[in-house]
TIVEXTOR-641798 format. One record per residue (C-alpha): residue number from 1; residue in one letter; z negated, x negated, y. Coordinates in nm, 3 decimals. Layout:
residues N
+------+--------+---------+---------+---------+
: guza : vexkol :      pz :      px :      py :
+------+--------+---------+---------+---------+
:  NUM :      A :       Z :       X :       Y :
...
+------+--------+---------+---------+---------+
end
This chain:
residues 101
+------+--------+---------+---------+---------+
: guza : vexkol :      pz :      px :      py :
+------+--------+---------+---------+---------+
:    1 :      M :  -1.121 :  -0.713 :  -0.425 :
:    2 :      L :  -0.798 :  -1.003 :  -0.408 :
:    3 :      Y :  -0.575 :  -0.675 :  -0.319 :
:    4 :      R :  -0.787 :  -0.521 :  -0.066 :
:    5 :      I :  -0.808 :  -0.932 :   0.104 :
:    6 :      Q :  -0.410 :  -0.913 :   0.058 :
:    7 :      I :  -0.325 :  -0.601 :   0.226 :
:    8 :      E :  -0.563 :  -0.636 :   0.551 :
:    9 :      K :  -0.346 :  -0.886 :   0.573 :
:   10 :      L :   0.011 :  -0.742 :   0.624 :
:   11 :      Q :   0.052 :  -0.584 :   0.902 :
:   12 :      Q :   0.382 :  -0.380 :   0.915 :
:   13 :      K :   0.388 :  -0.037 :   0.723 :
:   14 :      L :   0.710 :   0.134 :   0.575 :
:   15 :      I :   0.769 :   0.488 :   0.472 :
:   16 :      S :   1.150 :   0.497 :   0.322 :
:   17 :      L :   1.397 :   0.727 :   0.234 :
:   18 :      I :   1.481 :   0.604 :  -0.153 :
:   19 :      K :   1.844 :   0.577 :  -0.184 :
:   20 :      H :   1.880 :   0.411 :  -0.495 :
:   21 :      C :   2.122 :   0.142 :  -0.386 :
:   22 :      W :   2.051 :  -0.197 :  -0.491 :
:   23 :      H :   1.956 :  -0.412 :  -0.228 :
:   24 :      R :   1.797 :  -0.726 :  -0.068 :
:   25 :      D :   1.472 :  -0.663 :   0.160 :
:   26 :      K :   1.650 :  -0.985 :   0.350 :
:   27 :      E :   1.554 :  -0.938 :   0.729 :
:   28 :      S :   1.528 :  -1.243 :   0.953 :
:   29 :      R :   1.230 :  -1.116 :   1.122 :
:   30 :      Y :   1.009 :  -1.095 :   0.799 :
:   31 :      G :   1.150 :  -1.529 :   0.764 :
:   32 :      T :   1.277 :  -1.671 :   0.486 :
:   33 :      R :   1.048 :  -1.548 :   0.186 :
:   34 :      P :   0.846 :  -1.237 :   0.280 :
:   35 :      V :   0.569 :  -1.096 :   0.119 :
:   36 :      I :   0.569 :  -0.687 :   0.079 :
:   37 :      A :   0.362 :  -0.516 :  -0.102 :
:   38 :      S :   0.455 :  -0.196 :  -0.149 :
:   39 :      I :   0.202 :   0.157 :  -0.324 :
:   40 :      S :   0.434 :   0.441 :  -0.560 :
:   41 :      L :   0.268 :   0.747 :  -0.533 :
:   42 :      G :   0.373 :   1.047 :  -0.751 :
:   43 :      Q :   0.627 :   1.010 :  -1.049 :
:   44 :      T :   0.707 :   0.799 :  -1.193 :
:   45 :      R :   1.009 :   0.566 :  -1.177 :
:   46 :      N :   1.133 :   0.218 :  -1.266 :
:   47 :      F :   1.175 :  -0.045 :  -0.988 :
:   48 :      D :   1.493 :  -0.190 :  -1.103 :
:   49 :      F :   1.600 :  -0.574 :  -1.044 :
:   50 :      R :   1.922 :  -0.856 :  -1.136 :
:   51 :      K :   1.966 :  -1.111 :  -0.967 :
:   52 :      K :   2.203 :  -1.130 :  -0.705 :
:   53 :      D :   2.428 :  -1.388 :  -0.854 :
:   54 :      H :   2.438 :  -1.286 :  -1.211 :
:   55 :      H :   2.431 :  -0.844 :  -1.293 :
:   56 :      Q :   2.382 :  -0.886 :  -1.645 :
:   57 :      S :   1.994 :  -1.039 :  -1.569 :
:   58 :      K :   1.824 :  -0.741 :  -1.493 :
:   59 :      Y :   1.509 :  -0.579 :  -1.563 :
:   60 :      S :   1.251 :  -0.329 :  -1.517 :
:   61 :      L :   0.922 :  -0.196 :  -1.467 :
:   62 :      P :   0.759 :   0.190 :  -1.462 :
:   63 :      L :   0.600 :   0.176 :  -1.173 :
:   64 :      P :   0.331 :   0.514 :  -1.211 :
:   65 :      S :   0.154 :   0.728 :  -0.918 :
:   66 :      G :  -0.058 :   0.469 :  -0.781 :
:   67 :      S :   0.092 :   0.154 :  -0.877 :
:   68 :      L :   0.136 :  -0.200 :  -0.643 :
:   69 :      L :   0.350 :  -0.432 :  -0.644 :
:   70 :      F :   0.452 :  -0.704 :  -0.500 :
:   71 :      M :   0.754 :  -0.935 :  -0.395 :
:   72 :      K :   0.707 :  -1.217 :  -0.291 :
:   73 :      G :   0.822 :  -1.551 :  -0.312 :
:   74 :      D :   1.175 :  -1.621 :  -0.292 :
:   75 :      L :   1.232 :  -1.248 :  -0.477 :
:   76 :      Q :   1.490 :  -1.128 :  -0.205 :
:   77 :      E :   1.722 :  -1.447 :  -0.133 :
:   78 :      F :   1.841 :  -1.463 :  -0.537 :
:   79 :      W :   1.733 :  -1.108 :  -0.644 :
:   80 :      E :   1.831 :  -0.733 :  -0.586 :
:   81 :      H :   1.629 :  -0.379 :  -0.721 :
:   82 :      R :   1.618 :  -0.090 :  -0.644 :
:   83 :      I :   1.447 :   0.212 :  -0.770 :
:   84 :      A :   1.676 :   0.357 :  -1.034 :
:   85 :      K :   1.875 :   0.688 :  -1.103 :
:   86 :      S :   1.756 :   0.957 :  -1.324 :
:   87 :      T :   1.950 :   1.173 :  -1.556 :
:   88 :      I :   1.728 :   1.399 :  -1.553 :
:   89 :      P :   1.519 :   1.609 :  -1.273 :
:   90 :      M :   1.208 :   1.457 :  -1.093 :
:   91 :      K :   0.939 :   1.482 :  -0.929 :
:   92 :      E :   0.840 :   1.387 :  -0.581 :
:   93 :      R :   0.798 :   1.033 :  -0.531 :
:   94 :      I :   0.642 :   0.835 :  -0.201 :
:   95 :      N :   0.645 :   0.449 :  -0.166 :
:   96 :      L :   0.480 :   0.271 :   0.077 :
:   97 :      T :   0.627 :  -0.066 :   0.226 :
:   98 :      F :   0.374 :  -0.313 :   0.360 :
:   99 :      R :   0.538 :  -0.685 :   0.516 :
:  100 :      L :   0.361 :  -0.964 :   0.632 :
:  101 :      I :   0.535 :  -1.054 :   0.976 :
+------+--------+---------+---------+---------+
end
C-alpha cells in the first residue's frame, strides 16, 4: 500500500495540543520543503488553509476520524493552516504528526 511505504520513511512523530491559530510548520531542522503526514482521530474537524500573503484565498477540508493528510512541497512556504474553531461543542480529537527529517 502506498501510504504504508511513505509512513515508514517518516521518522519523527509528534502529539500536539491544537491551539486553533494560523501557523506554518516552518522549522529549519525539517528543511526548506518538509514532508508532513498527519493522522486525525476522533471528532471530524475542518482543516483550513489560507495564503500567507493573501488571506482572502482560503480553503477548508473536513478531516474525519482516520484521515491521513500529507503536506509537502511549498505548502509551508506560502500557506498557513489551522484546525478551525467551532461554536458548537465538539468531542475529543487527537492528531498524530509524522515528519521526514
